[in-house]
TIVOLO-33711 format. One line per field, with one value per residue (C-alpha): x, y, z; residue number from 1; residue in one letter. Coordinates in nm, 3 decimals. Each point is the difference from the previous one (the first is absolute). Example, Ala and Ser with C-alpha at 12.3 -4.5 7.8 and 13.67 -1.06 7.14 Angstrom:
2
x	(1.230/0.137) .
y	(-0.450/0.344) .
z	(0.780/-0.066) .
pos	(1/2) .
code	(A/S) .
This chain:
110
x	(11.888/-0.076/0.309/0.082/0.181/0.090/0.361/-0.110/-0.222/0.295/0.212/-0.270/-0.023/0.374/-0.025/-0.290/0.205/0.288/-0.227/-0.149/0.343/0.113/-0.332/-0.077/-0.346/-0.222/-0.222/-0.360/-0.221/-0.065/-0.324/-0.077/-0.276/-0.066/-0.224/0.200/0.378/0.011/-0.170/0.293/0.260/0.207/-0.008/0.323/0.042/0.292/0.139/0.114/-0.309/-0.270/-0.106/-0.161/0.080/-0.178/0.220/-0.104/0.272/-0.017/-0.116/-0.060/-0.228/-0.050/0.245/-0.040/0.014/0.153/-0.247/-0.073/-0.276/-0.240/0.023/-0.059/-0.382/-0.017/0.266/-0.169/-0.337/0.155/0.165/-0.320/-0.208/0.255/-0.010/-0.381/0.010/0.242/-0.225/-0.304/0.189/0.113/-0.355/-0.136/0.258/-0.080/-0.375/0.051/0.207/-0.260/-0.282/0.205/0.089/-0.361/-0.131/0.268/-0.092/-0.369/0.064/0.217/-0.257/-0.281) .
y	(-16.280/0.246/0.140/0.366/0.028/-0.193/-0.045/-0.208/-0.207/-0.063/-0.108/-0.249/-0.122/-0.078/-0.176/-0.213/-0.096/-0.100/-0.205/-0.173/-0.081/-0.152/-0.190/0.161/0.094/-0.148/0.183/-0.110/0.195/0.333/0.194/0.255/0.256/0.218/0.239/0.061/0.036/-0.066/-0.334/-0.141/-0.181/-0.317/-0.256/-0.151/-0.270/-0.031/-0.354/0.000/0.139/-0.044/0.364/0.141/0.355/0.224/0.235/0.281/0.205/0.380/0.132/0.366/0.144/-0.342/-0.056/-0.378/-0.217/-0.303/-0.160/-0.328/-0.167/0.003/0.384/0.039/0.009/0.271/0.209/-0.027/0.091/0.306/0.111/-0.063/0.206/0.281/-0.003/0.021/0.298/0.181/-0.061/0.126/0.313/0.073/-0.049/0.239/0.264/-0.034/0.025/0.306/0.166/-0.078/0.139/0.311/0.071/-0.052/0.236/0.257/-0.008/0.023/0.306/0.171/-0.071/0.171) .
z	(-1.155/-0.271/-0.172/0.052/-0.332/-0.312/0.113/0.300/-0.228/-0.232/0.297/0.108/-0.360/0.002/0.335/-0.123/-0.307/0.226/0.227/-0.305/-0.141/0.331/0.025/0.336/-0.128/-0.270/-0.245/0.065/-0.240/-0.168/0.035/-0.274/-0.019/-0.303/0.194/0.318/-0.001/0.375/-0.053/-0.202/0.205/0.037/0.281/0.132/0.265/0.239/-0.008/0.363/0.177/-0.270/0.039/-0.315/-0.111/-0.250/-0.202/-0.231/-0.169/-0.008/-0.334/-0.093/0.272/0.163/0.288/0.026/0.310/0.172/0.242/0.169/-0.200/0.296/0.013/-0.372/-0.004/0.264/-0.176/-0.343/0.151/0.165/-0.325/-0.199/0.245/-0.007/-0.380/0.003/0.239/-0.232/-0.301/0.193/0.108/-0.357/-0.127/0.264/-0.095/-0.370/0.061/0.222/-0.274/-0.267/0.213/0.091/-0.362/-0.110/0.270/-0.086/-0.371/0.089/0.223/-0.266/-0.272/0.195) .
pos	(1/2/3/4/5/6/7/8/9/10/11/12/13/14/15/16/17/18/19/20/21/22/23/24/25/26/27/28/29/30/31/32/33/34/35/36/37/38/39/40/41/42/43/44/45/46/47/48/49/50/51/52/53/54/55/56/57/58/59/60/61/62/63/64/65/66/67/68/69/70/71/72/73/74/75/76/77/78/79/80/81/82/83/84/85/86/87/88/89/90/91/92/93/94/95/96/97/98/99/100/101/102/103/104/105/106/107/108/109/110) .
code	(X/X/X/X/X/X/X/X/X/X/X/X/X/X/X/X/X/X/X/X/X/X/X/X/X/X/X/X/X/X/X/X/X/X/X/X/X/X/X/X/X/X/X/X/X/X/X/X/X/X/X/X/X/X/X/X/X/X/X/X/X/X/X/X/X/X/X/X/X/X/X/X/X/X/X/X/X/X/X/X/X/X/X/X/X/X/X/X/X/X/X/X/X/X/X/X/X/X/X/X/X/X/X/X/X/X/X/X/X/X) .
């Protein structure tokens, strides 16, 4: 699940702390990425069912997530593709503006 707001992420953060303190879950590992904020997360493992969970806290514009580890790859791929589409759209808008301004100046000049 992707968090709708930072408050929900903070609530999950507190619950994870509680589960760690009661030894209900174990911290497995941390994955950090300098390039992609959505590719930084922590893996926790439930001691009773051995299910692994990936958790990424909300930070600024990033909403974070809490997912089963087996769903993580699909989710990250979806987010990465969405991010690429946004960058392509912004680039197209910028190029259109540059071309429009250039044509406008060329028309005004002549």
